[in-house]
N, C-alpha and C positions, 0 to 999 in steps of 0.2 A: 411521619414518610412527607415525603412531596417526591414524586418520581414517575413519568411517563416513558414506557417501551414502543420503538416504531420498530415492529416486525413489517417483513413484508411478504407477498405471496411467493416469492421466488429471489435467487441471487440474483443480482445483477439487475434490481427495479431499483435501485436508488436510494434504499437506507441509508448508507455511509454517508451522501450529501448533506441527503435529506436532516438527519441529525447534526450534523454540522451548522445547515444552515437553523435551524432553529437552535442550535445552542448559541451563535452569534446573533440570532433577533433578541433572545431573553437577555442573555450580556447587555447586548445594548437597552434594554429595559432597565438595567440598573442591576439586576440580578447577581446571585453567583453562582453559577452553572456548571457543573462537572460533568463530563463525558461518561461512557460505560459500557462495553459491552464484555458478556461474562465469557461467550470462545470466541474463539477470529480462526478463521485458516490463511494464512499471504506468508509470501514469503518478504512484500517488502516492509522489513520493519525498519523502526527507528528507536532511539534509546533516549530514554527517561534520565529525568536531572539527577531519580536516586540510581541510577548505574544497570537499569535493565532494558528490558528490549520489548517492545508492546508492536500491534500492529499500528502501519501507516497511520492508518483513518484514526484512530483515535488520538493518536500526538495531532494531528492538524483539527479533529474534534476540541482538544485542549487548548490547540490555538484559538478556534471561536471565539473558547470560554474566557480568553487573555485570561489560561493559569497555565503555571509548568507540569506538563505530562509529568505521572509519574506510574508505575508498573500497576496502580489498583486500578486502574480503568481498562485494562484489561490482562485481566487476571490471572486466561490459559490462551497458549499464540500456537498454534499448529504450523510448523514448517514443513510444506512436503518436498522432501528428499529423492522419493522416489515414487513408482506407481502404486505403488501402496505402503510405503512407512513417510513415518513425516517424527520431524522430532519436538519432541513438545516440551512448552517454557511456560510455565507456571511462575505467576508471579515474578516477571521478567530472570526468572533462570531457567536452564535446561536443566529438564527433569527425568532425560531418557529419550529411547527411541520407542512413536508408537505405532505397531500395524495396523492396519486396515481391521482387519478379522478380531484383536481385541480391543478395539473402539469403546465398543460398549461396556465390558470390561475394565478399562483401560480410564474411565472417565467416573467410577466410583472412588467417591469419596472427595470427590473435586469439588461438590457443590458447598462444605462449608466454606473451604476456604474464596470462593467467588463471593458467597454469598457477607462473608467478612470484609472481602474489598468493597464491598456495593455500602456496608456498614461506613466503611472507615470513611469514603469519599460524602453519602450522607451527613457527615456530622459537620460537614465544612461547607456544607451546601445550603441552599435557597432550594432549589430544585436537580435534581439527574433525570436527564437524559438519554435511555439505556436502547440501545441499538439490539436488534438477532440477529440470529445469522440463515439464512438458506429461506423455510420457510417452516412453520409451525405447522402443514399438511403433509410432511413430511411423517406419519404417522409411523413408518419402521423405525423411526430413530426416535420415538416419543417416548419410551419408557427410557427412564434415570437421563431423559434430557436433562442440560445446566444451559444450553444457548437460546431457546425462545420459552416455550409455554412452563418448563418446569422451573425456570426463573422464574417466573412470571406469577406462580401459582404458589411455590416456596416464599416470598418475597411478599407478595400481596402489589404488584405492580403493574395501573394498570396500560391495556395496551393498546395502539392506534394500527391498523394494520396499510400497509401500500400496495395497492396495485400499480404495474405499469403497463398505462395504455399503449407503448409506442410500439410493445411488440404484440401485440393487438392479442383478442379474447379475456380484456382483463374482466369484463361482467362476469364470465364465467368462474374467473380466478378469482375471485373474493367470494360470490356463491358457493362457489364448491369446497374453501378452504370452511363455510361457516359448513356447510353436509359431509364433511371429512374427520374433522376436528371431533374429538369427545364436546360432549355438552357444556362440560364445566370450565372446558380451556374455551369454548364460544364466548363464556358470558365473562372472561377477562377483557374481551375488545369491547371497548366503546365507544368506539368511532372508525370513519376509515376514511383514506382519499388516495385519490388520481392522480397520478403521477406521469412525466415527462408528453404533457397535451402538447399539440399540435395546432394549430385552425382555434376555433371558434370554439369557446365551454359552453354556451348556450348549445348549442349542436348536442352535446351528453348529459342536459339535464335530465332526457328522461332516463338515462342509464342510472345516474343518481338514485333516481328515485326506484330504479326498480331494485338499486342494489339494496338501499336502503327498506323496500317492503319486504325482499325475502330474510335480511339477517338481522333485522332490527338494528345495524348500528348504525349511528348519528355519522350523515355524511357532514365532511370538515374543513371537503374543499377541493380544487384540482391546479394542481402545476401546472403552468407549462414548460416545456424545453428551456432548460435556464442556460443559457452559452456558458456565464461563469465555471459551472462544474466541470466544464472541460480545462478547466484553468487550476484545478486542485490539484495536487499526490494522488494518482489513484495508486490500488493497492493488488486487481485485480488485476492477471493478465489477459482478462477478455477484451479488456481495450485496446492491447497488442495486434489485435485479429482486427481492427475498426482503423488502423493508423492511413492516413492520409497521404497521399500519391507527393514525391516529391513538384514542387514547381519548378518551371526554367526559369532561368539568370539567377539565382541562390545555387550556394557554398552546398553542396549537400557530405550528410555530416550520417554515417551510416550504423546501422547497428544488429546485428545478425539473434533471431530473437531463438535462444536453447530453450529446452525444454523445461528445466529449472531455471528460469530468469530469475534473477534476484532483486530488489531494490533498480526498478530501472528508472524508478521516478529521480535517479539521480541525473537523467538526463533532460529532464522536463525544465530546467533551464532554459534549455535551447530554442526552446518552443519559443519561446519570448524575444527573437531574434530574429529581424526580418532580411538578415542579410544570409539565411542559412538553414537549410530544411533537413529537420533531423526526419532521416527514414529510418522504418523498423525495418529489419528484413524477414519473411518469414522463410520455415523450412520450403525447399525446392524450388527456391532461386535464387541465383547466384548475387550476389554482393555486387550491386553497383558501382559503376568510377562515382570516386567519392570523391572530398578533399579530404577526409580524415574518418575515420573509422576507432568506432568505439567498442568494446569489449566490457560486458557490463558482466554487474557481479553474477553469481551462483549457487545454488542451496546445495550440490552436489560436483565441483567443481571437474574430476574426471570424468564424469559420464557426461557432461556436458562438452567435453574437448571429445570427446568419441564422436558426436554427434558434429561438433563441429568439422573434424576431419569425412564423418559420414556424407556431409553436405557437399563438399570440397569448396569449404570458405577459407580451412587454413592456402589451400593455391590460390583462391583469391586476396586472403589480408600480403600474400609472401609478394603476390603480384603488387600489391598496391604500396609495399612497402620498399621495391624492387624500383615503382618509379617516383622514389622520392616523396611519399607522400605521407604524411605519421602516421601513429596509432598511441591510446589512448587505453589503458587499460584500466580496472576498478575494481580492488577487492576479488572475487576470482577471475575476471579478465584480466588481471595483473596480473596472480597465479598460470595463466594458461600462459601466456606470453614468452614466461621461461623454459630452461631447459627441462625442466622432471619435478612432476607432481607427484610425491611420495607419501599413502595412505600406511603406515603400517597395523595400527590398531584401528583397520576400518570405520575413523570417525562418521566418513560420506556413503560407504558401501560397506564391497567387498576389499578386506585389508589389499593391496599392491602397489606399483608404482605406475605412474604413465609418464612417457617422454611428452612435454611441452611444443608450445609450435617452434622454442629458441630466439625468437626475435630477442630477448633482454638475455643476460649470463646470468641468473638467478637459480636457483633449487629453491622449492618449496618443502616444505614435512608440516603436513597434516597433523596440531596435536588434537586433547580433548581438550584443554585449553581455551576457552573461548573470551578474546576479551572484547568487552564493551563499557564503548567510553565515550562523553562526551569530548571531542577538538577543540583548538582552533593553533593557526600559525598561516606559515607564510610560503607561498610556490611562487616560483617565477614571475616574481618582484610584489607580489600583492598578495592582498590579504583574505582568509578563509575561515568557513566554521562552518564544521559538519561534525561527523561521529564515525567510529570503528565501529565493527562489529563481525567479527571473522575465530577463526581459527583458521591456526598455521605460524609456521615462523617461515620466512624468505629470506635470505643470507644470496651474494652470489658478489662479481665484480664491478653489478654493473650499481651494487646500491651504496657505490662509492661518490655518484653521480644522483645524490637522492633525489627526489621530486619537492620535497616537501621540509621546512624545516617547523615543528610543532612547539607552542610554548612554553613544552613540560621541560624543554630540552631535545627531545629525540628527534631523531630525522626516520622521513619514511619516502617508500617509495626506491623505483630505479629509474634510468635511465640508458639509453644506448650511448656507446664513442658518440654516433653525429647526431643525436640528438631528433631520432625522428620515433623512436620507439620507448615512450613511458609505459610505466607502470604506480598507481600506487591503491594503497589502504585505505584512500581519506572517504567517507561519504558525502554528497553533497558539496564536495570541491568544487561546485560552477555553481553554487546556491550567491553566491556575491557578483556582484555586476561586474568589478573591478578584473577579481581570481577570471572568471569565465571571457572576459575583455584578453587577457593576456593570451590565453589557450588557442581564438578566434584568430589572433593576430597570427599567429604559426601559419595559419591559411591562407590570408589576405583580408580574412574577411573584419566589418567593422562591428563592434559590436555597442548598442544603440539600447538594448531591453534595462528596468532596472533589479534590486536584487530580488529576488522568484519570493524570502518572505516579504517584502511590500508588493508584490503582486498577486498573492497566495490571501494575503490580512484585504486585498481591497477586492479581491473573488467573494472571499467573506463576507463582504459588505454587501454587495449586492446580491450575492443571496439571499443573505440576512432581509433585503429589501424586496426579491422576489417574492418571501415565503408570507412578508406580513400584508405582499397586494393582493396573494390571491389563498391562502390558511386563515381559519377562524384560531387564530394562535390563542388566542384569549381562551373561548371552548378547550383548547389542549391545555393550555396552564389551571384552568376548571378541571378536568380530567384527574390531573394528578394529585392536583390538592384533594378532589374527593375521593381517589383511591378506589377500593372494592371493597 
């Protein structure tokens, strides 16, 4: 076994980015690399070549490894659909709804499946780079853990612990982790690194020495704030809280942030376009005057639709359409644009019906059959590639004006008679430059950006170069080979 696990002192310390960059760095060295995350929690999912769903970060890490994504790369995925409930996906397939109070018991029996996925990846790789979840210092979750030290101890995979200096208190975070975790868990950690450093790293030399002295862990480097990280798809909604304000002189595309927003990385390709500003609208603010409004996907469509009304965004959206400006709904956003959403079986929450925004003459019935597949086709006269991942069947008069024609012969989506309102189930619709250009032409904006896949690939190479310059990657490989 040759593997190493990157754990963190907390959530959002940059584990996913570090793993992606490390995967690309090792792949650039000619190694067969595979990413792995035992347990993830995210509503930004991706569809794998083997027809399942995994966290978006693991799909990006697979790109970094230059290998197709598989369900074994993220065998347990939790998709929050309420404050205390999550859909549980195991090896790419839905296995039911899990309540927060039952999580500790609900994960019983999952460790063998997690280890099985890991072993399958291991057989096909020179090295597996594993990503932890949250922090191993969450000692209240240690019993039955499959995401951090529970996995590391069960498989003998050595750990490198990452601390985020940008949020402050990084010495206390790393030393405190050593202090509170079980000594046998602490012994799994063979080194540490500092992430998101701004300024002269020489100023933190004493800090590295303090951490090493108090923990006995090997210092592996100080990673600066790498701008390329912002160009990777995100799966954590915390990034939406840091969205930049609009710049003057550009066409604004606005997207309201709902509590269960999902697959909002669909909008990432718009960030490549200098002629537009993507404005993510937080709760409590009106949707600004915009050239286009996009409604993103949702893990709880009816609940998010109620939230849209509570915020008054339904009024803003209708006023936008009355001004003759377009709206695009993607997946759950498409369903919201219709006349009615019915959930007779309680697939996404309490059974019932909800009135939609009524901007498309379509009706949706949420069913228990989840469609998970990669797709390609043509929309607005341009090619696209993407995926579907949704429950629900949508029908009605406006589907006669389909948005897309798929290569398998199916038609997708609907468009209003005046062409202003459109909806589609295709995630990744805006990824290809020509397809994005066709949508931006509707608001008089020029498209100059590349295919999103090319931009992500370039960002991964830039990340890898940054890690090669600032991390002791040879030492990390040695840790992986030595094991525990």
